[in-house]
N, C-alpha and C positions, 0 to 999 in steps of 0.2 A: 792587571788586564782591564781593558776598557769595557764598560757596561754594554751588553748586547742591545741593539736597537731594533725597532720594527718587530717586536715580539707579539704574536697574535695569541689571544687566550679568551676563554669564556669568563664573563664576569657579570655580577649583578650591579647595575649602575643606578644610583639615586641622584636626581637633580632637584634641588629645592631653590625657591626664591621668595623674596619678601613681597607680599601683596601691597600695591599702592606705594612702592618705595619712593617714587618721584614726589608724590604728595607729601609723604612723611618728611622728606628732605627739605621741601619747600617750606613746610610749616615750622620745623625745628631741626636744622641740619646738625648742630652740635649734639643735641639730645638724642637724635636718631643714631648717629655714629657711636655714641657712648653706649646706647642700649644694645646695638648690634655686637659691639665688642664684648659686652658683659654676657650676652646670650651665647656667643661662641665659646667663651671660656667656661661658663658655668653649666651650659647644657650641651651644645653641639659636640665639642671635643670629647667630653666624658662619655656621652651616649655612643658615639661612633666607635670609640675605643672598646667599650664594654661589649660590643657586638662584632668585634674583630674586623672593623672596617678601616678604611684609609681615606682621609680627606685629600683628594687629588689637587684641588685648587679652589680658592675663593674668587668669586667673580662679582665684585661690587656688592650687589644685593643678593647674590646667589652663591651656591656651593655645589661642587661636583664630588661625589663620594663613591668609592668602589668597595664592594663587599665580595667575599669569596662565595657566598651562597645567596639564593633568593630569599630563603627563610630568614637569614640574618638581616638582609636588607629591609624586608617588610617589618620585622620586629623592631629594628632600629628606627624606621620611619614612624611607626606607631608611637614609640616612646618619645620621639622628638615632638610630635604633635601634641601628645598628652602634656608634656612638661612645658611647652610653649603656652598651651592653654592655661595652665595653672599660673605661670608667670604673668600672664596678661590680665588675670582677674582684678588686681588692684589698679590697673592702668586705665585711664580714660580711653574710650573706644577709638577716638581719632588719633591716638598715639600708640596703639598696640602693634607689636611686631607679629604678624601672622604669615605662616608659610603655606605655599602650595608645593606638593611633592609629586614627582613622576618617577616610576621605577620600571626598568627593563632588564631582561636577562638576554645577553647576546654577545657576539664576537666584538672584541675591542683590540686595537693595536697599541701596544705600549711603546712610548718613545721617551726614554729617560723616566722621569716621574709622572709624565703626562700620559693620557690615553685619548684615542681618537676612534672614529669609525661609526658605522650605522648604529651599533649598540648604544653609543653615547647620544647620537642624534635623536634616536627614537625616545630615549628617556627625557631629553630636553623638550621634545614636542608634547609628550604626555603630561609633563608638568603644567603646560599651558592649558590643559583640559581639566585640571583639578579645581575643585572649589576652594575658596579661602579656608585654610585649616584642614584641607582634605588631602587624600592620596589617590592617585590613579596608577594602575599597573597594566602591563601588557599581558597578552594571553600566555606567553612563555613563563612569566612570573606566576601567573595564576595556576598553571599546570604544576609548578614545583612546590607551591605552598598549600594546595588543597589537601585537607586531611592532616596537615602538620601544625596548623595554627587555628586558634579560635577567632575567626573574623568573618564578616560578611563580604561577599564579592558580588557586586551588582553589575550585570552585563550592560554596557553602554553601546554595544554594537561596534561595527567596523568603522574606522575613521581613516580618511586620506590625510596623511601627514606631509607637511611641506618637505620637499626634496627626498622623500622616501618612496620607492617605486611601487611597493605593494601596500594595500590597505592593512591596517593593524587593528586587531580586536582589542577593545579597551574595557577595563573593569574598574569600578570604584571600590576601594578597600576601606573598611571601617570596623570599629568595634561596637558601634551603637551609641557612642558618646555624642554630646551635643555638637562637637566640632565637626562630626561627620555629616551633619545635616545643615550645612551652611546655605544650601540652595536646594530647590525642589529638583526631583529627578528630571533628566533631560527629556524633551518631547521627541517623538518619532518624526523624522522628516517626512513631509507629505510627498505623494507621488508627483505632483506637479510643482513647477518652480515656486519657491517661497522666498519672501523678502520681508524685512522689518526696517522701519525708519526710526532711528534713534533720535531722541530730542535734540534739536539743533542748539548749539551753545551760543549764549548771548555774550558777544564780545564788545558791546557798546559801552560798558562801564556804568550802566544805569539799570539797576535791578527792576525798575518799573517797565523796562522793555522786554521782560521775560515773556509776558503774554503774547508779544508780537512774534517771538521765536517759536513759542508753542503753537501759535496759529499757523505759521508757515509749515511747521512739522505736520500738523493735522491735515492741512490742505494737500500736501504731497501724498500722505497716506490715502486720503480720499480719492485722489486722481489715480494713484496706482491700483486701488481696489477695483476700479472699473474694468480692469482686464481680467476676464474670466479664466484665462490660461495661467493666472498667477495667484498664489495665495499670499495675502498680506496680513501681517500681525497687526492687531489693534493698538491704538495709542495707550490703552490701559496696560497692555503687556510691556510696552517699551519704555514707559515713563520712568521706571526705576533705574534705567541705564542712562543716567544723566551725568554729564561732566566730561572732562578730557581724559581721565585715567580709566578707560574701559578696556577690558580684555575682550577683544572681538570674537575670538574662538569660543570663549565661554558664553558670551552673550548669545551667539548664534545657536549654541547647543541648548541653552536654557529656553530660548524662544522657539526652538524647533524649526529654524529657517536656514536656507542655503546661502542667502545674501543679506548684507546689511547696508544701509545708507546712513552716513553720519555727515554732519556739516556744522557750519557756524554762520552767524549773522552779525554784521557790524554796521552801525549807522554812522555816517560821516557827513554831518550837515545835511544837505539835500540829497545825498547819494547813499546807496546801500552796497555793501560788499557781502555776497553770499558765496560760501565755499561748500561744495558737496563732493562726497567720495562714495563710490560703490565698492564694496569689499566682499570677497569670497569668504564666508564665515567658516567654511570647513578648513581652509588653509591659512586664513588671515591675510592673504595677498590682496593688494589693491588692484582692482580691475580698471577703474576709471576715476579720474579726479578732475575737477574744473573749478575755476573761480569766475564769478560773475560780478562785474562792476557796472551798476546801472543807476539811473535816477530813480528816486523812490516811487514815482508814478509808473515805473515799468516793472514793479514787483510781480505782477500777474504773468507777464511775459516770461520772466525768469523762472517762475514756478513751472510753467508749461515746458520750458526748455530743459529744466532738470528732469521732469518726468519723461519727456520724449527721449532724452539721452539715455536714461536708465533703461527704459523699455527697449529702445533700439539696440543698446549694448547686449541686453539679455536675449533679444530676438535673434541676434546673430549667433549667439552661443547655444541657444535652446530651441531654435527653429520656431520662433513665435512671430515670424514676419507677417502672418495674416491677421494679427490682433488689431482691432480697431477700438478707439476710445469714444465712448458716449460723452462728449464734452459738455460741461456745464459752462454757463456764461460767467466770466469773472466780473466783479464790480467795476464800475467806471471810475470810482474814486477811492484812492488810498485812505483818505480820511474816513469815509464810510466803513471801509473794511476794518480799520483800526477800532472804530467804535463798537462794531460787532464782536471783535476779538476781546475787547475790554469787558463787554457785557457777558460774554461767555465765561470769562475768568471769575466772575462774581459768584458768590454763594446765593442760590435762589431759595434756600431753605427758610429765609426770614422775609417778612413783608418788606423790610427796608431794602434788602438785597434785590428782591423782585422788582420793587418800584424803581430802583436805580437802573437796573438792567433794561427795564422797559423804556425809560427815558432815553437811554443810549440807542436802543433799537429805533425809536421814533426819530431821533436826530439823524441816524444813518439813512433812513428813507427820505428825510427832508433833503439831505445833501445829494443822495443818489436815488431818485425815484424808480430807477430800473434795477435795484439791487434785490433780487428775488429772495436770497437767504435771510435778509433783514426782515422781510415781510413774513417769512416762515417762522422766524423766531418770535416775532410779535404775536403770531397766531397761537403759538404754544404758551406764551405768557398770558394771553387772555383766557386760554383754556384752563390754565392752572388757577387763575383767580376765580373763574366761574365755578370750578369744582369746590373751592373753599367758601364761596359766597352763600350765605344762608337766606338770601332774599329770593323772591319768586321771579325776579327779572331775568329775561333771556338776552339782555343787551350785550353782555360780555360774550355769550355764545355766538351771537350774530356777528360781533366784531371779529371773533376768532375765525369764523367761516369766511368772512370777507377778506381777511388778511391771507388766509390759505388760498383762496381763489385767485387773489392777485399774484401770489408767489408762483403758483402753477402756470398762470397765464404768461408770466415773464420767463420762466425757465422750467419746462416740464421734464427736463433731463437731470434735475437736481434731486437727489434722494431725500434731502431734508424737506424740500417743497412737497414732494409726494406724500411724505409721512404727515406733514402738517394737515394736508387735505384729508388724509385717511382718518386722523383723529377728530377733525372737525365733523366728518361724516358720522363717525361712531357716536359722538355726543348728540347728533341729530337723529340717531336711531336708524341711519341708513347703512346697515352692516354690509350689504352686498356691494355698494359703491365703495365703502371703506376697504373691503378686501381687494378690490381691483387696484386701488392706489398703493396698498401695501405690496401687492405682487409686482407692481411697476417699480417700487423702491428697491425691492430685492433683485429685480432684473438689472437695475442700474448699478447696484453695488452689492454683489452677492457675498463679499468677504467681510462685511461689517457685523460684528456680534450684536450690536445694539439694534440693528434692523431685524435680525433673527429674533431677538427678544420682543420687539414690537409685534411680530407675527404671533409669538407665543401668548402674549398678553391679550391679543385680539381673540385667540382661540378660547381663552378663559371667559371673556365677556360674552362670547357667542354660545357658551354652554358646553365647551369641551375642555374641562379643567385638566384631565389626565394628559391630553395633548399639550396643553400649556405647560404643565410641570415638566414633561419630557423636553420641550423646547428650551425652557429656561435652564434646566440642568445641562442640556447639551451645549448651550452657549458658554457656560462656565467650564465645561470639560474641554471644549475646543481651545479655549483661551483661559488657562487657570488664573490669570490675573485680572479677569474681567469681573469686577465686583462693584459696579456703580452703586451709589447710596440707595437708589430705589429698587435695586434687584431683589433684595431679600423681602421687602414688603410685597412686591408683585408675586414672588414665589409663594409667600404666605397666603396671599389672597387666593391663589390657585388651589393650594392645599385646602383652604377653608371651603371653597366651592365644591371640592371633592369630598367634603365631610371628613377630612383627615386633620383633626384639630391639633393634636399634639405636634405633628410635623409642621403645621402652620405656625404654631407658637414658637417652635424652635427656629424656624426660618426668620420670623419677624424679630426675634430677640437678637439676631445677628446684625440687624441694621443699626447703623449709628445715628440715623435721622429719619424716623418714620414721618411721612406726611400726615396731615389731619385725617384724610380718609383711610389711610393705612392703620392709624391708631384706632379708628372706629372699628375696623375689621378685627384688630387685636382684642379689643374689649369684647366683641361678639364671640371670638374664639374662646377666650377664658370662660365666658358664660356657658357656652354650649359644651365645653370640656369639663364642666362641673367644678369650676374654680371661681366661686362667686366673690371671694375676697379680692382676688387679683383683678377680676372683671370690674369690681367697684372702684378699685384704685386707678385702673387704666381709664375708666370713664371720667373720674374726677380730674385726672391730668388733662384729658381732652377738653373738658369744660373750662378749665383754666386757660387753655389756649384759645378756645372759641366759645365764649360765654353764651352766645346766642344759638348754639348748636341745637338743631331739631332733626331727629332721625327721619321724620317724614320728608322734610326738604332734602336731607342728605340722600335718601333713597330715590328721590325724583331725579337726582343728578347721576345715578349709577346706571350706565348703559348696558345692564345685564339683559340679554335677549330672552332668557327663560324666566317666566313668572315664578317658577318654583325656587329659583336662585334668589330672587328678590324677597320672597316670603321667608326663606331660610335666613337671609341677612337681617330682615326685620325682627324675626324671633330672637336672634342673638343680641341685637341692639336693645330690644325691650328688656330682655333678661339681665343685661348689663346695667340697667337702671338709667339709661340715657333718656332725656325728655323727648316726648313725641312732638 
């Protein structure tokens, strides 16, 4: 008798695939195929059999498995991940075979040995939502295993899955092992449209051109951030999603955005080719894609076209037609633009790096005297040097102010120019004027965490440290990946001014590169916290960095508005043993 066809039944479906399969094959095709065969024979087949499952089919880097119950499916998936993790321990990270797994309980249609239907499709879509080494299950699976298995089930909310009519509630399943924590929990999608720009890929074949791609990425982020109706993820958040092999659904979930922009840059002699794509991060579908072939000196026009197209596309979908952009003026010279990008990519934590960056900024304004951002960066450079300088000269402070004044006069609608003027005014003691410029910077670009941090630091200097602490913590809560090197030092300074020394020390210890003035604050923290040995050691390190350090001259450069805060800092520096 012929086997019955089109049999409908309830089944627990497991779909698993290998993370980064294309990259693994490109790196070592023979070794990857051999490892996959070995894992299937030694782990996959025995585990499926032990939990009364059936391998329906192998699909290149993936597998479709059917179980009779949701409990068996989850137990089998957990054992698979555990055994794959053990097998990966002796293997170099870039050669590891890591699975993502999705599980659904639903109707399937049997045809011969194969199965079809929404039950299978949902499992396949869920697999794409899982972390590397992780498991994601549907609400139907969760309902059947609750109380029957010892595992955690984290609610990830409802998701719209491609080609599935109704939203599906999704849960992350785990036992608390390290492989369950491959990525941070997903962020809640904001009420207003949200977007992230992933790092543009450098296709020029020259690693030195990466700074150029990163600069283009950051400029597109900056321009998109000007739209108040849109929330834009910062560059700090998106920088880890670099390369060609990115799971867009997972990236969108982790960044907490509804839309993603990805692209690439290729230099071909005097011409540039830029590709850009707008992606629906919930479904993974491409909304818009375009290629731009232009002469290099037309790069700024291309950036504007990319931004206009993205916003225009979302406007039609999201009723944002009334949005208007506060446009900043692009540089007139590509050469000047590249010099600023190259300087931005340098480390400013050393005198050598700072000096090289300043020379590049100076050269940029020589080439393009109308380039406002180059003047703003020069202003910041002079401010940093003045704060480190132990002489009584105000020459550097005056130069910083002049560069900031020039930047704002050239382009008052650039956030960086407004911030340069704000800090130039702070160091002149003009706190009210500084606050006006910070407010203008926030109005121009309300989505930038660093600008929010600038406001918080200003509150600390003005004598409102608790407000400053709340602002700095909020910046890192909004964007969990926002941790620039100076963040922890500034947070520590705010805790110090709030007389919360232990918290100040804990924050500063998290920094990988404290500035000279931040290290002075740390020495004072140790002293006032009753830790004289640590205070003495920290002070000695500071004097090795700046042998001519004088805490009276240092205090003269601290723009603290409250005399009590200056006296408090002086007490800590004196107790730390720093020379007057």
